[in-house]
KEKE-3310 file (N, C-alpha, C; in steps of 0.2 Angstrom, whole numbers, plus 5000, padded with zeros to 4 digits):
npx = (4432:4434:4422:4413:4415:4412:4399:4394:4397:4390:4376:4377:4378:4366:4355:4360:4358:4346:4338:4338:4330:4317:4309:4297:4280:4266:4252:4238:4227:4219:4204:4200:4189:4177:4179:4184:4192:4205:4216:4232:4243:4236:4234:4228:4219:4219:4213:4201:4202:4214:4225:4236:4243:4246:4241:4242:4229:4227:4221:4225:4220:4221:4222:4218:4221:4213:4211:4198:4191:4193:4198:4194:4203:4203:4215:4218:4216:4202:4189:4182:4175:4172:4175:4170:4179:4186:4198:4208:4224:4237:4239:4238:4238:4233:4232:4218:4213:4210:4219:4217:4224:4220:4227:4227:4222:4205:4207:4209:4211:4210:4206:4199:4195:4186:4189:4183:4169:4166:4165:4166:4178:4181:4194:4197:4210:4224:4234:4241:4239:4251:4260:4259:4260:4260:4263:4267:4252:4251:4247:4257:4259:4265:4269:4271:4286:4283:4281:4268:4258:4245:4235:4221:4212:4218:4229:4247:4262:4277:4289:4301:4305:4316:4309:4297:4287:4289:4288:4284:4289:4291:4301:4294:4298:4306:4303:4305:4309:4306:4309:4309:4318:4313:4318:4331:4336:4338:4337:4332:4332:4326:4325:4316:4312:4328:4339:4350:4360:4354:4352:4357:4352:4357:4346:4329:4320:4306:4300:4301:4307:4306:4317:4323:4334:4338:4336:4327:4327:4319:4321:4322:4330:4338:4342:4343:4351:4351:4361:4358:4363:4378:4379:4383:4381:4373:4370:4360:4362:4350:4346:4336:4325:4310:4309:4297:4290:4293:4295:4300:4301:4303:4319:4323:4321:4307:4305:4295:4293:4293:4296:4307:4309:4302:4291:4283:4288:4290:4306:4317:4328:4343:4350:4361:4362:4353:4341:4330:4315:4298:4285:4271:4257:4253:4263:4267:4265:4262:4267:4267:4268:4260:4255:4247:4244:4255:4257:4262:4257:4252:4250:4243:4245:4240:4232:4222:4223:4227:4241:4245:4257:4265:4275:4272:4259:4242:4236:4221:4211:4204:4190:4186:4186:4182:4190:4198:4206:4225:4238:4251:4267:4262:4263:4266:4259:4268:4285:4295:4311:4322:4334:4337:4341:4353:4358:4364:4377:4384:4385:4394:4403:4407:4411:4423:4430:4433:4440:4452:4457:4459:4470:4479:4482:4487:4498:4506:4508:4516:4528:4532)
npy = (5376:5365:5364:5363:5351:5343:5346:5340:5326:5322:5325:5316:5304:5303:5303:5291:5280:5283:5278:5265:5262:5259:5247:5243:5241:5235:5238:5235:5225:5210:5202:5187:5180:5188:5194:5207:5222:5232:5247:5247:5237:5227:5220:5203:5191:5173:5163:5153:5151:5148:5153:5146:5142:5152:5158:5165:5170:5171:5185:5191:5189:5183:5167:5160:5146:5140:5129:5125:5131:5140:5156:5169:5184:5200:5208:5222:5219:5215:5203:5194:5182:5164:5147:5132:5119:5105:5102:5109:5114:5116:5125:5127:5135:5133:5134:5141:5133:5130:5122:5110:5104:5092:5086:5082:5075:5069:5070:5065:5071:5078:5093:5101:5115:5124:5140:5146:5142:5140:5125:5110:5097:5082:5072:5057:5051:5038:5041:5055:5068:5083:5095:5105:5105:5111:5107:5105:5100:5090:5086:5087:5079:5080:5070:5059:5051:5051:5056:5059:5058:5067:5066:5068:5063:5051:5044:5042:5035:5043:5047:5042:5050:5054:5057:5067:5077:5095:5106:5110:5117:5124:5127:5128:5116:5108:5100:5105:5099:5101:5093:5085:5072:5066:5057:5054:5068:5076:5086:5090:5093:5087:5083:5082:5079:5070:5079:5087:5083:5077:5087:5088:5094:5100:5104:5109:5110:5120:5128:5131:5141:5146:5157:5166:5157:5153:5145:5147:5146:5142:5139:5129:5141:5143:5152:5149:5151:5146:5145:5138:5137:5140:5134:5136:5139:5151:5157:5162:5163:5163:5161:5153:5155:5151:5149:5150:5154:5161:5176:5187:5204:5216:5213:5210:5199:5191:5185:5174:5173:5162:5166:5162:5170:5182:5195:5189:5190:5197:5195:5205:5204:5208:5199:5189:5199:5208:5218:5222:5219:5217:5217:5209:5197:5184:5169:5168:5162:5159:5168:5179:5187:5200:5202:5212:5222:5226:5222:5213:5198:5191:5175:5174:5164:5160:5170:5172:5180:5191:5199:5214:5219:5234:5247:5260:5273:5266:5268:5274:5265:5267:5270:5260:5250:5255:5255:5256:5272:5272:5267:5265:5264:5272:5278:5265:5255:5247:5240:5240:5241:5255:5263:5275:5276:5274:5285:5296:5290:5287:5300:5306:5298:5301:5313:5313:5304:5313:5325:5317:5313:5326:5331:5322:5326:5338:5336:5329:5339:5347:5339:5338)
npz = (5916:5922:5929:5919:5914:5925:5926:5912:5914:5926:5921:5910:5917:5924:5916:5908:5918:5923:5911:5914:5924:5925:5930:5931:5939:5951:5942:5942:5952:5950:5959:5960:5967:5966:5954:5952:5947:5954:5957:5958:5971:5979:5997:6003:6010:6014:6000:5994:5980:5969:5959:5946:5932:5917:5901:5885:5872:5854:5852:5862:5875:5891:5899:5914:5925:5939:5948:5950:5941:5924:5921:5910:5906:5899:5888:5894:5908:5914:5919:5909:5907:5913:5915:5920:5925:5932:5943:5935:5930:5923:5908:5889:5874:5857:5839:5840:5850:5867:5879:5893:5907:5919:5934:5947:5962:5961:5949:5933:5917:5902:5894:5881:5873:5861:5856:5848:5845:5857:5861:5872:5875:5883:5888:5895:5905:5909:5917:5928:5921:5918:5915:5899:5881:5864:5846:5829:5827:5836:5853:5868:5883:5900:5912:5929:5925:5911:5896:5886:5869:5862:5850:5838:5848:5853:5863:5866:5873:5871:5877:5888:5905:5917:5929:5938:5927:5926:5918:5900:5885:5870:5854:5843:5834:5842:5859:5876:5890:5906:5925:5938:5949:5964:5974:5971:5972:5961:5946:5930:5912:5897:5880:5865:5849:5853:5851:5858:5872:5888:5901:5918:5935:5951:5958:5959:5945:5939:5931:5912:5900:5884:5873:5860:5854:5868:5883:5899:5914:5929:5945:5961:5971:5961:5945:5929:5913:5898:5884:5869:5857:5858:5869:5883:5900:5910:5928:5942:5960:5973:5988:5998:5991:5980:5964:5951:5938:5923:5912:5898:5895:5885:5883:5897:5910:5921:5936:5945:5963:5975:5992:6006:6015:6018:6012:5995:5977:5961:5953:5944:5931:5922:5912:5922:5931:5944:5944:5952:5963:5963:5972:5975:5974:5988:5986:5971:5955:5941:5926:5913:5898:5890:5873:5866:5877:5882:5896:5910:5917:5933:5941:5958:5970:5984:5987:5979:5967:5954:5949:5939:5930:5925:5915:5913:5912:5904:5888:5881:5887:5899:5894:5887:5898:5910:5919:5936:5942:5935:5945:5946:5954:5964:5980:5993:5983:5976:5979:5970:5965:5962:5953:5955:5969:5970:5964:5970:5973:5961:5956:5964:5963:5949:5950:5958:5950:5940:5946:5951:5937:5932:5940:5937:5924:5926:5933:5924:5916:5925:5925:5911)
capx = (4433:4433:4416:4409:4415:4410:4393:4393:4398:4385:4370:4377:4377:4359:4352:4361:4356:4337:4335:4337:4328:4310:4307:4289:4277:4261:4246:4231:4226:4213:4202:4196:4184:4171:4179:4184:4200:4207:4221:4239:4245:4231:4234:4223:4220:4219:4208:4201:4202:4220:4227:4242:4248:4242:4242:4239:4227:4230:4218:4230:4217:4224:4218:4220:4219:4212:4209:4190:4189:4197:4197:4197:4204:4205:4224:4219:4214:4194:4188:4176:4172:4174:4173:4169:4184:4187:4204:4213:4231:4240:4236:4240:4233:4237:4226:4212:4211:4213:4220:4219:4225:4218:4232:4226:4217:4205:4206:4213:4207:4212:4202:4199:4191:4187:4187:4179:4163:4167:4163:4171:4179:4186:4197:4200:4218:4225:4240:4240:4242:4252:4263:4258:4262:4258:4268:4264:4245:4251:4249:4261:4258:4270:4266:4276:4291:4284:4278:4262:4256:4237:4233:4215:4210:4223:4236:4252:4268:4282:4296:4303:4310:4318:4306:4290:4287:4284:4284:4286:4288:4293:4302:4290:4301:4308:4300:4310:4305:4309:4307:4313:4317:4315:4322:4338:4339:4341:4333:4334:4329:4326:4323:4311:4317:4333:4344:4354:4360:4349:4354:4354:4354:4357:4342:4324:4317:4300:4296:4306:4304:4310:4316:4329:4338:4340:4331:4327:4324:4315:4322:4323:4335:4344:4338:4347:4351:4355:4362:4356:4369:4384:4379:4384:4375:4375:4365:4361:4359:4347:4345:4329:4319:4307:4307:4291:4290:4298:4293:4303:4298:4311:4325:4322:4319:4304:4304:4291:4297:4290:4301:4306:4312:4298:4285:4284:4289:4295:4312:4318:4335:4347:4355:4361:4361:4347:4338:4325:4309:4291:4281:4265:4253:4255:4265:4267:4266:4262:4268:4266:4269:4254:4259:4243:4243:4262:4257:4264:4252:4256:4244:4246:4240:4237:4227:4216:4222:4231:4245:4246:4263:4266:4280:4269:4251:4240:4232:4216:4209:4199:4183:4184:4185:4181:4195:4200:4213:4230:4241:4258:4271:4259:4265:4262:4257:4272:4291:4300:4318:4322:4340:4339:4342:4361:4361:4370:4384:4385:4386:4400:4410:4408:4415:4429:4434:4435:4446:4457:4460:4462:4475:4484:4484:4492:4505:4511:4511:4523:4533:4535)
capy = (5370:5359:5364:5362:5344:5339:5345:5336:5319:5320:5324:5309:5298:5303:5300:5284:5276:5283:5274:5257:5262:5258:5239:5243:5241:5234:5243:5232:5219:5207:5198:5182:5178:5192:5196:5215:5225:5237:5250:5246:5232:5226:5214:5199:5185:5168:5164:5146:5151:5146:5153:5143:5145:5156:5157:5170:5167:5176:5190:5194:5188:5180:5163:5157:5141:5142:5122:5121:5135:5144:5163:5173:5191:5204:5210:5226:5217:5214:5197:5193:5175:5160:5141:5127:5115:5103:5100:5111:5117:5118:5127:5127:5137:5130:5133:5143:5128:5130:5116:5111:5097:5090:5081:5083:5068:5063:5072:5062:5073:5084:5096:5105:5120:5127:5146:5148:5141:5136:5118:5108:5091:5081:5066:5054:5048:5033:5043:5062:5073:5089:5100:5103:5109:5108:5108:5100:5097:5085:5090:5083:5081:5077:5067:5055:5047:5050:5061:5057:5062:5068:5067:5065:5060:5046:5045:5037:5036:5043:5046:5041:5054:5053:5059:5071:5083:5102:5111:5110:5122:5123:5134:5126:5111:5105:5100:5107:5097:5101:5091:5083:5068:5069:5053:5056:5075:5078:5090:5087:5095:5083:5087:5079:5073:5072:5083:5088:5079:5080:5093:5087:5099:5098:5108:5106:5116:5122:5130:5133:5146:5146:5164:5168:5152:5150:5142:5150:5140:5144:5133:5131:5145:5147:5154:5147:5155:5140:5146:5132:5138:5140:5128:5139:5140:5155:5155:5166:5159:5167:5157:5153:5157:5146:5152:5146:5156:5167:5177:5192:5209:5222:5211:5210:5194:5193:5179:5174:5171:5160:5168:5159:5175:5189:5195:5187:5196:5196:5197:5207:5202:5210:5193:5187:5204:5209:5225:5224:5216:5219:5213:5205:5193:5179:5164:5170:5155:5159:5175:5180:5194:5200:5206:5216:5228:5226:5221:5207:5195:5186:5173:5174:5156:5157:5175:5172:5186:5191:5206:5216:5225:5239:5251:5266:5272:5263:5274:5272:5259:5267:5272:5254:5244:5257:5251:5263:5275:5270:5268:5262:5268:5276:5275:5259:5251:5243:5241:5239:5245:5259:5264:5281:5277:5275:5291:5300:5287:5288:5308:5308:5294:5303:5320:5311:5303:5321:5327:5313:5314:5333:5332:5318:5330:5344:5333:5328:5345:5351:5336:5338)
capz = (5911:5927:5931:5913:5912:5928:5924:5908:5917:5930:5917:5907:5921:5926:5910:5906:5924:5923:5905:5915:5931:5926:5929:5932:5946:5949:5941:5945:5955:5950:5964:5955:5970:5964:5947:5953:5946:5958:5955:5964:5974:5986:6001:6004:6014:6009:5996:5990:5972:5968:5952:5944:5926:5913:5894:5881:5865:5848:5853:5868:5882:5896:5903:5921:5929:5945:5952:5948:5935:5921:5921:5905:5907:5893:5888:5899:5916:5916:5918:5904:5905:5916:5914:5926:5924:5937:5944:5931:5933:5917:5902:5882:5867:5849:5833:5843:5856:5874:5881:5901:5911:5926:5935:5953:5963:5960:5942:5927:5911:5897:5890:5874:5873:5855:5856:5842:5846:5864:5862:5875:5875:5888:5887:5902:5904:5914:5921:5929:5917:5921:5910:5893:5876:5858:5842:5824:5828:5841:5860:5871:5890:5904:5920:5931:5922:5904:5891:5880:5863:5861:5842:5837:5854:5853:5867:5866:5876:5867:5880:5896:5907:5924:5935:5937:5922:5929:5913:5893:5881:5862:5849:5836:5831:5847:5864:5880:5895:5914:5929:5945:5954:5972:5978:5968:5974:5955:5942:5922:5905:5892:5873:5861:5848:5856:5847:5864:5877:5894:5905:5925:5941:5959:5961:5956:5940:5941:5925:5907:5895:5878:5870:5855:5855:5875:5888:5904:5920:5936:5949:5968:5973:5956:5939:5924:5907:5894:5877:5865:5851:5862:5875:5888:5905:5916:5931:5947:5965:5978:5994:6002:5986:5976:5958:5950:5933:5919:5907:5896:5892:5882:5885:5905:5913:5926:5938:5951:5967:5982:5996:6013:6021:6017:6005:5990:5974:5955:5953:5938:5928:5916:5911:5928:5935:5948:5944:5957:5964:5962:5976:5971:5980:5990:5981:5964:5951:5934:5924:5906:5894:5885:5869:5866:5882:5885:5902:5914:5922:5938:5947:5965:5972:5989:5988:5974:5964:5948:5948:5932:5930:5920:5916:5911:5912:5898:5885:5879:5889:5904:5892:5886:5901:5916:5926:5941:5940:5936:5952:5946:5958:5970:5987:5994:5979:5975:5982:5966:5966:5958:5953:5957:5975:5969:5960:5975:5973:5954:5954:5969:5960:5943:5953:5960:5944:5936:5950:5948:5930:5931:5944:5934:5919:5930:5937:5920:5913:5928:5922:5904)
cpx = (4431:4424:4411:4409:4412:4402:4390:4393:4392:4379:4371:4375:4369:4354:4353:4358:4348:4334:4334:4333:4321:4310:4300:4286:4270:4255:4239:4231:4219:4211:4197:4189:4177:4173:4181:4192:4201:4212:4225:4239:4239:4232:4228:4223:4219:4213:4207:4201:4211:4223:4234:4245:4242:4243:4239:4235:4230:4227:4222:4225:4220:4218:4222:4218:4219:4209:4202:4188:4195:4194:4199:4198:4207:4212:4224:4217:4207:4193:4181:4173:4175:4172:4174:4174:4187:4196:4211:4219:4236:4237:4240:4237:4238:4231:4220:4208:4214:4213:4221:4220:4222:4222:4232:4222:4211:4205:4211:4212:4212:4207:4202:4194:4190:4185:4183:4171:4161:4164:4169:4171:4184:4188:4200:4207:4219:4232:4238:4244:4244:4254:4261:4258:4260:4263:4267:4259:4246:4252:4253:4259:4263:4267:4272:4281:4290:4280:4273:4261:4249:4237:4226:4211:4214:4228:4241:4258:4274:4289:4297:4306:4312:4315:4300:4292:4284:4284:4287:4284:4292:4297:4299:4293:4302:4304:4306:4306:4309:4307:4311:4312:4319:4319:4329:4341:4341:4334:4336:4329:4331:4323:4319:4311:4323:4339:4351:4355:4357:4354:4354:4357:4354:4352:4335:4320:4309:4296:4303:4303:4309:4310:4324:4335:4342:4335:4332:4323:4323:4317:4322:4330:4341:4339:4344:4346:4355:4356:4362:4363:4377:4386:4382:4379:4377:4368:4366:4358:4357:4344:4339:4323:4317:4306:4302:4291:4294:4294:4299:4300:4305:4317:4326:4318:4314:4304:4300:4295:4293:4294:4300:4307:4306:4293:4288:4285:4292:4301:4314:4326:4336:4351:4356:4361:4355:4346:4333:4320:4303:4288:4274:4260:4257:4256:4263:4270:4267:4264:4269:4266:4264:4255:4254:4243:4249:4262:4260:4259:4256:4250:4247:4241:4238:4233:4221:4216:4227:4234:4246:4252:4264:4272:4277:4261:4248:4236:4227:4211:4203:4192:4181:4182:4182:4184:4196:4206:4220:4235:4248:4262:4268:4262:4262:4261:4261:4280:4295:4306:4318:4329:4342:4341:4350:4364:4366:4377:4387:4388:4393:4406:4412:4414:4421:4434:4436:4441:4451:4461:4463:4468:4481:4487:4489:4497:4508:4513:4517:4529:4537:4535)
cpy = (5365:5357:5361:5353:5340:5339:5341:5327:5318:5321:5318:5304:5298:5301:5294:5279:5277:5279:5268:5256:5259:5250:5238:5242:5238:5238:5241:5228:5217:5202:5192:5181:5183:5196:5204:5216:5231:5241:5248:5239:5232:5219:5211:5194:5180:5166:5156:5145:5152:5146:5150:5146:5148:5156:5162:5167:5173:5183:5194:5193:5181:5174:5159:5151:5142:5135:5120:5126:5138:5151:5166:5181:5194:5207:5216:5225:5217:5206:5198:5188:5170:5153:5136:5120:5111:5100:5104:5114:5119:5120:5127:5131:5135:5130:5135:5138:5129:5123:5115:5104:5098:5085:5080:5078:5072:5064:5068:5065:5079:5087:5101:5108:5125:5133:5150:5148:5139:5130:5115:5100:5087:5074:5063:5050:5043:5035:5052:5066:5080:5094:5099:5108:5106:5109:5103:5096:5091:5089:5085:5084:5076:5075:5064:5051:5047:5056:5057:5061:5063:5069:5063:5060:5053:5047:5040:5040:5037:5045:5045:5046:5053:5055:5063:5077:5090:5105:5109:5115:5120:5129:5132:5120:5106:5106:5101:5105:5097:5097:5089:5076:5066:5063:5053:5064:5078:5082:5090:5093:5091:5087:5081:5082:5075:5074:5087:5083:5081:5083:5090:5094:5096:5102:5106:5113:5116:5125:5132:5136:5146:5154:5165:5163:5150:5149:5145:5147:5141:5139:5135:5134:5147:5149:5153:5148:5151:5142:5139:5133:5136:5134:5131:5140:5146:5154:5161:5161:5164:5162:5157:5155:5150:5150:5148:5148:5161:5169:5184:5197:5215:5220:5211:5204:5195:5187:5179:5170:5169:5161:5165:5164:5181:5188:5192:5192:5193:5198:5199:5206:5207:5204:5190:5193:5207:5215:5227:5220:5219:5216:5213:5202:5188:5171:5165:5163:5156:5167:5174:5187:5194:5205:5212:5222:5229:5225:5215:5204:5190:5183:5171:5168:5157:5164:5176:5177:5186:5199:5208:5222:5229:5244:5259:5266:5270:5270:5271:5267:5261:5268:5264:5248:5247:5255:5258:5266:5272:5270:5265:5267:5273:5274:5269:5254:5245:5244:5239:5244:5250:5261:5271:5281:5277:5280:5296:5297:5287:5296:5309:5304:5297:5310:5317:5309:5309:5324:5324:5315:5321:5334:5327:5322:5336:5342:5331:5334:5349:5346:5336:5346)
cpz = (5916:5928:5924:5913:5918:5927:5919:5910:5921:5925:5914:5910:5923:5920:5907:5911:5924:5916:5908:5922:5931:5923:5929:5938:5945:5948:5943:5948:5953:5954:5961:5959:5969:5958:5947:5951:5950:5956:5960:5966:5980:5990:6001:6007:6011:6006:5994:5983:5972:5962:5952:5940:5921:5905:5889:5874:5859:5848:5860:5875:5885:5900:5909:5923:5936:5949:5949:5942:5931:5920:5914:5905:5899:5894:5895:5906:5919:5914:5916:5904:5912:5914:5920:5923:5929:5937:5939:5934:5928:5911:5895:5877:5862:5846:5837:5847:5862:5877:5889:5903:5918:5930:5943:5955:5964:5950:5937:5919:5908:5894:5887:5873:5865:5856:5852:5843:5855:5866:5866:5875:5880:5888:5893:5899:5909:5919:5924:5925:5919:5916:5903:5887:5870:5852:5835:5824:5831:5847:5864:5879:5896:5910:5924:5928:5915:5901:5887:5876:5865:5853:5841:5842:5855:5857:5866:5870:5871:5869:5887:5899:5916:5930:5934:5932:5926:5924:5905:5889:5874:5859:5842:5831:5837:5854:5870:5887:5902:5919:5935:5948:5960:5976:5975:5970:5966:5949:5934:5918:5900:5885:5869:5854:5851:5851:5852:5869:5882:5898:5913:5929:5948:5961:5956:5950:5941:5934:5920:5902:5889:5874:5867:5857:5862:5878:5896:5908:5926:5939:5957:5970:5967:5949:5934:5916:5902:5886:5872:5860:5854:5868:5882:5893:5911:5921:5938:5952:5971:5983:5997:5996:5981:5970:5954:5942:5929:5914:5904:5892:5891:5884:5893:5907:5920:5928:5944:5956:5974:5987:6003:6018:6022:6013:5999:5983:5967:5955:5946:5937:5922:5913:5918:5933:5937:5947:5950:5958:5963:5966:5974:5976:5985:5986:5974:5961:5944:5932:5917:5904:5890:5880:5865:5871:5883:5893:5905:5918:5928:5941:5954:5970:5977:5992:5984:5969:5957:5948:5941:5933:5924:5921:5915:5911:5906:5894:5882:5881:5895:5901:5889:5892:5909:5921:5930:5938:5940:5942:5951:5950:5962:5976:5991:5989:5977:5980:5978:5967:5961:5959:5956:5965:5975:5965:5964:5972:5967:5953:5958:5965:5953:5944:5954:5955:5940:5940:5949:5942:5929:5935:5941:5928:5920:5932:5930:5915:5917:5927:5916:5902)
residu = (UNK:UNK:UNK:UNK:UNK:UNK:UNK:UNK:UNK:UNK:UNK:UNK:UNK:UNK:UNK:UNK:UNK:UNK:UNK:UNK:UNK:UNK:UNK:UNK:UNK:UNK:UNK:UNK:UNK:UNK:UNK:UNK:UNK:UNK:UNK:UNK:UNK:UNK:UNK:UNK:UNK:UNK:UNK:UNK:UNK:UNK:UNK:UNK:UNK:UNK:UNK:UNK:UNK:UNK:UNK:UNK:UNK:UNK:UNK:UNK:UNK:UNK:UNK:UNK:UNK:UNK:UNK:UNK:UNK:UNK:UNK:UNK:UNK:UNK:UNK:UNK:UNK:UNK:UNK:UNK:UNK:UNK:UNK:UNK:UNK:UNK:UNK:UNK:UNK:UNK:UNK:UNK:UNK:UNK:UNK:UNK:UNK:UNK:UNK:UNK:UNK:UNK:UNK:UNK:UNK:UNK:UNK:UNK:UNK:UNK:UNK:UNK:UNK:UNK:UNK:UNK:UNK:UNK:UNK:UNK:UNK:UNK:UNK:UNK:UNK:UNK:UNK:UNK:UNK:UNK:UNK:UNK:UNK:UNK:UNK:UNK:UNK:UNK:UNK:UNK:UNK:UNK:UNK:UNK:UNK:UNK:UNK:UNK:UNK:UNK:UNK:UNK:UNK:UNK:UNK:UNK:UNK:UNK:UNK:UNK:UNK:UNK:UNK:UNK:UNK:UNK:UNK:UNK:UNK:UNK:UNK:UNK:UNK:UNK:UNK:UNK:UNK:UNK:UNK:UNK:UNK:UNK:UNK:UNK:UNK:UNK:UNK:UNK:UNK:UNK:UNK:UNK:UNK:UNK:UNK:UNK:UNK:UNK:UNK:UNK:UNK:UNK:UNK:UNK:UNK:UNK:UNK:UNK:UNK:UNK:UNK:UNK:UNK:UNK:UNK:UNK:UNK:UNK:UNK:UNK:UNK:UNK:UNK:UNK:UNK:UNK:UNK:UNK:UNK:UNK:UNK:UNK:UNK:UNK:UNK:UNK:UNK:UNK:UNK:UNK:UNK:UNK:UNK:UNK:UNK:UNK:UNK:UNK:UNK:UNK:UNK:UNK:UNK:UNK:UNK:UNK:UNK:UNK:UNK:UNK:UNK:UNK:UNK:UNK:UNK:UNK:UNK:UNK:UNK:UNK:UNK:UNK:UNK:UNK:UNK:UNK:UNK:UNK:UNK:UNK:UNK:UNK:UNK:UNK:UNK:UNK:UNK:UNK:UNK:UNK:UNK:UNK:UNK:UNK:UNK:UNK:UNK:UNK:UNK:UNK:UNK:UNK:UNK:UNK:UNK:UNK:UNK:UNK:UNK:UNK:UNK:UNK:UNK:UNK:UNK:UNK:UNK:UNK:UNK:UNK:UNK:UNK:UNK:UNK:UNK:UNK:UNK:UNK:UNK:UNK:UNK:UNK:UNK:UNK:UNK:UNK:UNK:UNK:UNK:UNK:UNK:UNK:UNK:UNK:UNK:UNK:UNK:UNK:UNK:UNK:UNK:UNK:UNK:UNK:UNK:UNK:UNK:UNK:UNK:UNK:UNK:UNK:UNK:UNK:UNK:UNK:UNK:UNK)
# end
């Protein structure tokens, strides 16, 4: 009887633990310099093509800002188009229009690209346009100290903020704006319209992501989860890491990390509990979950690549794109953590617990 109980406990532990072990790994790497896709994670040296932020259109195509170009990538990882846009860094997709900001010297432009007919309109600004979002047919652009609106090519100043804007997102009604003030050593999140009080941090937020009534904030050494309903803030601190971007897949949080101490990676969390790391390219910044392919795309700034993360082998894509063989979790392809490394501890702990329970039952029987 004891052996049977032990067997049941061990099997249950294996099944329950294995269900949470698959956080994903790098299935493909896209080299933007020659627009090729290879299987697995590939090392690369410094590249002048420096991808930053990504956005997904309604068809599932992913657009990547890369200094002087925007690359269009199919949902399954093949470069299908590129556009020459000088100084592009931030992107937004709204109503079949791709919106790009060029806020690096000497550029001060906003570019509107109609994806239906590929017509391009460029709007010059008197400020450095940075993070961008859109809601209710109005485009909002962050800069240094202000947020501006763009409506029918007319630019208006709508909000003063306490520093440089690093990211803007929306839930369809409210804008959530993150940024920092370097001289005050202070980060912030403000809301437009101001339905919530501003939130201040002792670190610098780099990216803000809205999902299911919560804000997820990637900051220097911190990841914050802010519940807008309860106003509760949970966080995790990892010293020496600069967290740059966030997305969510199947309830798990994927965060790009520019690491001070070693290879750069994507940190995977369940709430504030760390599940593991997925090693990608050099200085990962942008990250996005593609709703069509179910892949996660990561832009690696210093090696000019895009890492594509998957949990399982894709189906029905090879004949469409002639991609190389799928190489997820191939030896050397990634260093994602696997919960099975703790399986011996789980098994031994289960056995030890059963023995203690059995001894306790025998002791009670002997007394009564």
